[in-house]
N, C-alpha and C positions, 0 to 999 in steps of 0.2 A: 717188470711191468709197472708203470707209474700208477699211483693211487688215484682213480678217477672220481672217487667219492668226495675227496677234499674240495676240488673246484665246484662240485655240485652244492656242497654245504655252504661254500662261500657265496655262491649265487643266491641261495635261499636266504642267507642272512642279509645280503644286500637288498633283496626284494622285500623282505620283512621291514627293513629299515626305511625303505622308500614308502611303503604303505603307511608306516607310523607317521612319517613326515607329512604325507598327503592328508592323513586324517587330522593331524594337528593343525595344519593350515586351514582345512575345512572347518574345524571347530572354531578357530579364531574368526573366520569370515562369518559363520553363522551367528556367533555371539555378537559380533559388531553390527550385523544387519538387524539382529533382534533388538539391540540397544539403541539403534539409530532412531531419532525422532521421526514421526510420520508427518507428512505434509498437512497443513491446516486445510480441512475440508471446507466446502462452500457453506455447509450448515454451521460449522463452528465459527467461521469468519463472519458470515452475514446473516445467519439465522435461516430457518426454514423458508422455503419459497412462499411469498405472500399470494393470497387469492385476491381477486378484484374486490376492492373495498376495505381490505385490511390496512392497518396503519403501517407505514414504512418507517424504517429507522431514520434517525436524524443525524446528519453529519455537518458540523460547524465549518463552513467554508472559510479557509485561511484563518481559522480561529473564531470567526464570527465578524465579518468585515463591516457590518452595520454599526456595531457598537465600539469596535476597537481597531487600531491600525493593523491592517492585515499582516499575517505571517510574522507577528512579533510575540514575545513571551507574555506580555499582558493579555493578548488575545487568547493565546494557548491556555494560560492559567485559568482564565475566566471560563473557557469552554470545558476544561477538565473539571472545574468546580461545579459545573452544571450537571444536569442529568442526561445530557446528550450521549448517544451511543458512540460517536466517533468525532475526533477532531481531524480536519483535513488541512494539510499544508503542502506547499510547493518547495522543492529543494533543487538548487542549481549550484554549479561549480564556479568558484572564483578562478582568476588567472593561474594561481598556484595550486589549483585542484582541491580547494577546501569546500565542502558542501555547506551552503547557508540557505536560510529560508528566504526565497525570493521568487515571485511569479514571473515578472517581466524579464525580457532579455536585457533591458537597460534598468538603471537604478533611478531614472529621472522621476517617475510618477510617485514612488513611495518613499523617497528619501530626499535630502537636500543636495544630493550629488548629481553627477551627469555622466553619461556614457554607458557602454556595455558592461554588464557584470563580468563577463569573461575577460575583459581588459583590465580589471582591477584586482589587486592582490587582497588577501584577507585583511592585512593591516590597513589598507586604504578603505575597504568596506566598513571596517569597525569604527572608523572615524565619522561615518555618516550618521545623520539623525533620521531615524525611521518612524518617528512619532509625531513631530511637530506639524507636519502637513495635514494630519488628521485632526488634531486638537492640541492646543497649547499645553494641556495638562500631561500630555505624553512626550513633551520636549525632552530630548536626550535619550530616548529609547533606541538602542542599537539594533542592527540587523543580527539576529541570532544565528549561531552555527547549528548544524545538525546535532552535534554532541550536546549542546545546551538544551535543545528541544527534547532529545531523548532522555536527558537527565531529569527533566520536568515530567515527562510522560511516565517514566518507569514506576515511581511510587504511587501513581494515581490508580493503577489497575485498569485504566481505560485503553481504548484502541485508537489507532491512527491510520488514516489513509494518506499515504505519502506519495505525491506525484513527483517523479524524477523528470525534470525539465530538460529537453534537448537530448542529445546522444551521450550516453555514458559508456566508456570503454571498460574492459575487464578489470583493470586495476582500480578504477573509481568505484565500480560496483562491489568488488571484493572488500574494499575499505568500508563501504556503506554497510555491507552485511556484517562485517566484524564489529562495527559500532553497535548495530542492533543486537547481535548475539551476545556481546559482552555485557549487556544490561538485561539479558533474559527476555527480550521483547520479540523473539521470532514469531510467537503466536499472538502478538498484539499489534503487529504492524503489517499492513497490506501495501504492496508496492503497485502503483499505477503509472502508466506511461502511454503516450501516443506512439512511441518508437518501438517497433518490433524487435530490433536488434538489442535495445536496452533490456527489454523483457527477457530475451533469450539469455543475456548475460546474467540476469538475476536468477534464472532457472539453473544455469550452470553453477552459480556460486552457492545456492542454497536449495536443498531439497525440502525445506520446511516452509519458508515464507511464501505466502500466497501472492499471486499477481492478478491484476485487473488491467484489461486493455481499454484505452480511452478512444472513443470515436466521436468526432463532430458530425460526420455524415455516415450513416450506416451502410456497410457494404451490402451487396445484393444477397450474399449468403453469410449472414452474421454468425450463425452457429458453426459453420465450417471454418470461418476465420478464427473464431474463439478456440475451436479444437486444435487448429494448426498452431496457435500461439500457446496452447496449454494453460490457459488462464482459468480462474475460478468464476469469473464473471466479467461483466462489461460495464463501463461507465460511459454514458451517452448523453449528448445534448438533449435536453427535454423536448425541444422543438422537433428533432428528428424522430423521437419516439412517438410523439403525438401524430405525426404523419404516417406512422407505421405501427398502430397499436397492437396488432397481432404478434409483434415480435416478442412481447413480454411472455405470452404463453409458449411461444416457440423456444425461447431460451430456457424457461422453466422445465420444459419437457426434456431438455438436454442436460438437466442438472446444474444449469448455470444461473447466476443471479444478475439482476439489472439495477444499476444505480443511475439516477438522472441528475444532471446539473444544469444551470444553477438556478433553482426555482425560489422566488422570493415573494410571490403573491398568493392570496387565498385561492383564486381560481386555478392557478397552476398546481397548487398542492392538491386541490380537489380532483383535478383531471388525472394527475399522476396516481393518486390513491385509487381511483376507480379503475385504472388499468392494472393495478396490482404490482406496481414496481416495488422493489425490495428496499431501496434506500433513496433518500432525497438529500442532496447537498445544497445548502442554503446559506446565504449571508446573514440571515435572520433566524437563527436556530431557536431563540426564545419565542419569537412570534409563531414559528411553526409548531412548537410544542403547545402553545396556548390554543392554536387553531385545532390541533389534534384533540386536546382535552375537551373542547366543546363538541367537535365533530363526532367523537366517540364516547360522549357522555352517556351513561345508562339511561338518563332521563329523556334522551332524544328518541 
C-alpha cells in the first residue's frame, strides 16, 4: 500500500511556501506604500482658508509683467528675490515637444518672431529676442525652457504656479513631472490648467503634485466640477467671482481654495480681500504688497 502521508507532507510544504511568498509580497507593498510621499494638501500648498478680510497670498503673474518682460528669467529671478508667496508662469510646447515659458499661442506679442509656437522648434525659439519689446535694457533675453526655470526655482525655496497651456499628452506630462521631481520640487510646484484631460494626465503621472483647475466662467456647480477633477483648488477670473461672491465660502466648505486672476488695481484687491479669496495673481506684485502693508497696518 503506498505511503499517503508523503503527498500530504508535500502539499503542506507547498502551502507553507506560498504563504511565505504572499507575506513577503505584502510586506514589500506595505513598505512601498508607507514610504510613498503623500499628495500635497490644500493647506500645505495654499495655506489655511482665508476669512473675509484676511490678506490673500500674492502670486507674481508671469514673474511680474509690470516691471519685467513676462515669462522670462529676469522676471522670475526678481519675483523669487522678493517676498511674494508664488511666482506664476505659463509653459507651452514647441514643435519638437520641448516645454518653454510662453503664454500666447503665437510668439508675435512677446518676441521679435512670428507664428505659432507649436510650429517652431526649440532651436528656432531660442533665436528669438523676448526682452527688447518690453524695454531696450532687456535686449537679447531669450525664451527660457522649463528646465531653466526649474533650475532657478529650486535653490530659492519658493513655490510656483505653473499653467500648462493647451492640451498635454501623457508623454509630455510624464517628462514635465520627471523634470520637477528630479529637482525635488514636487511639493513646491502646483500645476494649473484649463484643460481637464491635461489635469487627468498629471494626476496619473504624480500622486504628489497638486493640481488647480482654471475657469474663466464658473460652472453652475463649481464644487462638483472641482471634485470630479480631483483638484486642490480653483483659479478663476476675478470678474466671475465678483458676480458670484458666495462661491468663496462654498469652496472653503468643501476644503478647496480659490485663487483669482489677474487683479492689478487697489479696488480689485480690496474687493477680493473682502470676499476672503485665498490668493491673488497680479502683474504688479510689489504694488499689491505695498497695498496690503497699508491695508493691514496695525495703526489702521
